[in-house]
C-alpha positions in Angstrom: -92.9 40.6 101.9 -92.2 38.0 104.7 -92.5 35.3 102.3 -89.9 36.8 100.1 -87.6 37.3 103.1 -88.1 33.7 104.2 -87.4 32.3 100.7 -84.3 34.3 100.4 -83.1 33.2 103.8 -83.8 29.5 102.8 -81.9 29.8 99.5 -78.9 31.5 101.4 -79.0 28.6 103.9 -79.1 26.0 101.3 -76.1 27.6 99.4 -74.1 27.8 102.6 -74.9 24.1 103.3 -73.8 23.2 99.5 -70.6 25.1 99.9 -69.8 23.4 103.3 -70.4 20.2 101.9 -68.1 20.8 98.8 -65.5 22.4 101.1 -65.7 19.3 103.5 -65.3 16.9 100.4 -62.4 18.7 99.0 -60.7 18.7 102.3 -61.3 15.0 102.6 -59.8 14.3 99.0 -56.7 16.5 99.8 -56.1 14.8 103.1 -56.4 11.3 101.4 -54.2 12.3 98.5 -51.6 13.7 100.9 -51.8 10.5 103.1 -51.2 8.2 100.0 -48.4 10.4 98.7 -46.8 10.2 102.1 -47.4 6.4 102.3 -45.7 5.8 99.0 -42.8 8.0 100.0 -42.4 6.2 103.2 -42.6 2.8 101.2 -39.9 3.9 98.7 -37.8 5.1 101.7 -38.1 1.8 103.5 -37.4 0.0 100.3 -34.2 2.1 99.7 -33.1 1.7 103.2 -33.5 -2.1 102.9 -31.6 -2.2 99.6 -28.8 -0.1 101.2 -28.7 -2.4 104.1 -28.5 -5.5 102.0 -25.9 -4.0 99.8 -23.8 -3.0 102.7 -24.0 -6.5 104.1 -23.2 -7.9 100.6 -20.2 -5.7 100.3 -18.9 -6.5 103.8 -19.1 -10.3 103.1 -17.3 -9.8 99.7 -14.6 -7.7 101.4 -14.1 -10.4 104.0 -13.6 -13.0 101.4 -11.2 -10.7 99.6 -9.2 -10.2 102.6 -8.7 -13.9 103.3 -6.5 -14.1 100.1 -2.8 -14.7 101.0 -0.9 -11.5 101.2 2.6 -13.0 100.7 4.6 -12.1 97.6 6.1 -15.5 97.1 4.7 -19.0 97.5 7.0 -22.1 96.9 6.0 -25.6 97.4 6.9 -29.2 96.6 4.0 -30.7 94.6 2.6 -34.0 93.3 1.4 -33.1 89.9 -1.1 -35.0 87.6 -2.2 -34.0 84.2 -5.0 -35.7 82.5 -5.0 -34.8 78.7 -5.7 -36.6 75.5 -7.3 -39.4 77.7 -4.2 -40.2 79.5 -2.9 -39.5 83.1 0.6 -38.5 83.7 1.7 -38.3 87.3 5.2 -36.7 88.5 6.6 -34.9 91.4 7.9 -31.3 91.1 7.8 -27.8 92.5 5.5 -24.7 92.4 7.0 -21.4 92.2 4.9 -18.3 92.3 5.8 -14.6 92.6 2.8 -12.2 92.6 2.3 -10.4 89.3 5.4 -11.8 87.8 5.2 -15.6 87.3 3.4 -18.9 88.1 5.8 -21.8 87.4 5.5 -25.6 87.5 8.7 -27.6 87.4 8.5 -31.4 86.8 11.2 -33.4 88.7 10.5 -37.1 88.8 11.7 -38.6 92.4 13.3 -35.0 92.8 16.3 -35.9 90.8 16.2 -34.1 87.4 13.8 -31.7 85.9 12.2 -33.1 82.7 9.7 -30.4 82.0 8.5 -26.8 83.1 5.3 -24.8 82.5 5.7 -21.1 83.1 2.9 -18.2 83.0 4.2 -14.6 82.9 2.2 -11.4 82.2 3.5 -11.5 78.5 3.8 -15.0 77.4 3.4 -18.7 78.3 6.6 -21.0 78.3 6.5 -24.8 78.0 9.8 -26.7 78.1 10.5 -30.4 77.3 13.9 -30.9 78.6 14.0 -34.6 77.4 13.7 -33.7 73.7 15.2 -30.3 74.3 12.3 -28.5 72.8 10.1 -25.6 74.0 7.0 -23.5 73.2 6.8 -19.7 73.8 3.6 -18.1 72.9 1.2 -15.2 73.9 -2.0 -16.1 75.6 -4.0 -15.6 72.4 -1.8 -18.2 70.5 -2.8 -20.9 72.9 -6.2 -22.3 72.1 -7.1 -23.7 75.5 -6.5 -20.2 77.0 -7.9 -18.1 74.2 -11.1 -20.2 74.1 -11.7 -19.4 77.8 -10.8 -15.7 77.7 -7.9 -16.3 80.1 -4.9 -13.8 80.6 -2.1 -14.1 83.1 -3.9 -12.2 86.0 -6.9 -14.5 85.7 -4.7 -17.6 85.9 -2.6 -16.2 88.7 -5.8 -15.6 90.7 -6.9 -19.2 90.1 -3.7 -20.5 91.5 -3.9 -18.0 94.5 -7.5 -18.8 95.4 -8.8 -15.2 95.3 -11.4 -13.0 93.7 -10.4 -11.1 90.7 -11.5 -9.3 87.6 -9.9 -9.6 84.2 -6.7 -7.6 83.7 -6.7 -6.2 87.1 -3.7 -6.7 89.5 -5.5 -5.5 92.6 -9.3 -4.9 93.3 -10.4 -1.6 95.0 -13.4 -1.2 97.1 -15.2 0.2 94.0 -14.3 -3.0 92.1 -15.7 -5.1 95.0 -19.0 -3.3 94.8 -19.5 -4.8 91.3 -19.7 -8.3 92.7 -23.1 -9.8 93.7 -23.9 -12.3 96.2 -27.2 -13.4 98.0 -26.9 -13.1 101.8 -30.0 -15.3 102.5 -27.9 -18.3 101.5 -26.3 -19.9 104.7 -24.6 -22.8 103.2 -22.3 -22.5 100.0 -22.8 -18.8 99.2 -22.2 -17.8 95.6 -20.4 -14.5 94.6 -21.0 -13.7 90.9 -19.4 -11.1 88.5 -19.9 -10.8 84.7 -17.5 -9.0 82.2 -18.5 -9.2 78.6 -18.5 -12.8 77.4 -17.0 -14.0 80.8 -19.1 -15.2 83.6 -17.5 -15.7 87.0 -19.0 -17.8 90.0 -17.1 -18.3 93.2 -18.5 -20.7 95.7 -17.7 -19.8 99.3 -17.8 -21.3 102.8 -20.1 -18.9 104.6 -18.5 -19.5 108.1 -14.9 -19.3 107.0 -15.5 -16.7 104.0 -13.3 -18.8 102.0 -13.4 -19.7 98.2 -14.1 -23.5 97.7 -14.5 -23.4 94.0 -14.1 -21.0 91.1 -15.9 -21.4 87.7 -15.4 -19.2 84.7 -17.7 -19.6 81.7 -16.9 -18.1 78.4 -19.7 -17.3 76.0 -22.3 -18.8 78.2 -25.2 -20.5 76.3 -23.5 -20.4 72.9 -21.8 -23.1 70.8 -18.5 -21.6 71.6 -19.0 -21.9 75.3 -16.1 -23.2 77.4 -15.3 -23.3 81.2 -12.6 -23.5 83.5 -13.4 -24.9 87.0 -11.0 -24.9 90.0 -11.8 -27.0 93.2 -9.9 -26.1 96.4 -9.3 -28.3 99.4 -7.1 -29.1 102.3 -6.4 -25.5 103.5 -3.3 -25.1 105.7 -1.9 -22.0 107.4 0.2 -19.5 105.4 1.3 -16.7 107.6 -1.8 -15.3 109.2 -4.1 -16.8 106.4 -5.0 -20.3 105.0 -4.0 -21.5 101.5 -5.3 -24.6 99.7 -2.9 -27.6 99.5 -5.1 -29.2 96.9 -6.0 -27.6 93.6 -7.8 -29.3 90.8 -8.1 -27.2 87.5 -10.4 -28.5 84.8 -10.4 -26.9 81.4 -13.4 -27.8 79.2 -13.0 -26.7 75.7 -13.3 -27.9 72.0 -9.8 -27.0 71.6 -8.8 -30.4 73.2 -9.5 -33.7 71.3 -11.1 -35.1 74.3 -12.9 -31.7 75.3 -11.2 -31.6 78.6 -7.9 -31.2 80.3 -7.3 -31.5 84.1 -4.3 -30.4 86.3 -4.1 -31.8 90.0 -1.7 -30.2 92.3 -1.0 -31.4 95.7 1.2 -29.0 97.7 3.3 -29.8 100.7 5.9 -27.7 102.6 4.5 -24.4 101.5 7.1 -21.6 102.1 7.7 -17.9 101.4 11.1 -18.6 99.9 12.4 -15.6 97.9 15.8 -17.1 96.7 14.9 -18.0 93.2 14.7 -16.3 89.6 11.3 -15.3 88.4 12.0 -15.9 84.7 13.5 -18.8 82.8 16.2 -18.3 80.1 16.0 -21.0 77.3 19.2 -22.6 76.0 20.1 -22.0 72.2 20.4 -25.8 72.1 16.6 -26.1 72.6 14.4 -26.2 69.4 11.2 -24.1 69.3 8.1 -25.9 68.3 4.4 -25.1 68.2 1.9 -25.8 71.0 0.2 -28.3 68.8 3.3 -30.4 68.4 4.0 -30.1 72.1 0.6 -31.4 73.2 0.6 -34.1 70.4 3.9 -35.4 71.9 2.3 -35.4 75.5 -0.6 -37.5 74.2 1.8 -40.0 72.6 3.7 -40.4 76.0 
């Protein structure tokens, strides 16, 4: 009888020990799993916080670059203008007239005496005037190969002249628009701001200290046989109101639509003002003959 009681007691003790061991192991596993889950959640939270912080810093810098654009409605300046096209350089004096969201106009006046030509961009059309031969071209942006090949519209061209960030077909950028731009805050020299829209790839090179655009590069159909580029270099910034504006702009079009593959416009601005006393649009005389853009540029190449 005693042996039976002792045997039962031992069995009960062993069972209890086994249960305790199992319970202890289960508790350890549960604790380990909970710790791992908490660690992963903490890592994700830290990563999300870092990403949010990086995004906030990037957006703040992009806002700063955007805010450095000239706020004025009008920009008028005397210019020294040079065009390199068809393998030839033509240099002449003139004037630049720009009214925000209305027109960008270049008037060519050798020695400041008489206007010989005019190049005018408006939201709806491009106007080229040859006053010597009394001829002109009036065409939409899709009808001019060197603009169409680069996917350029009026607002894009305007922003290139105005030295500012932009998105195609938009007059003004909202904070939501700015959040779509990308930049690398780790770069401390020339910091790039990037944006992609369909076949268009935009790259702005900025001065980190001044938050100022030094160069704009637009690539159309990047990596394809139809690829073309527009590159604008800005320099010699001067005061314009509370902002600074480039007094040197070099615009280079690289496209198969040119016989030489390239056309360059160089504008050297001097005596920049905010003059408002001028007409935004040009009326062409009935005495002028309308010709095609191909005829116009062919004559330019033969000058």
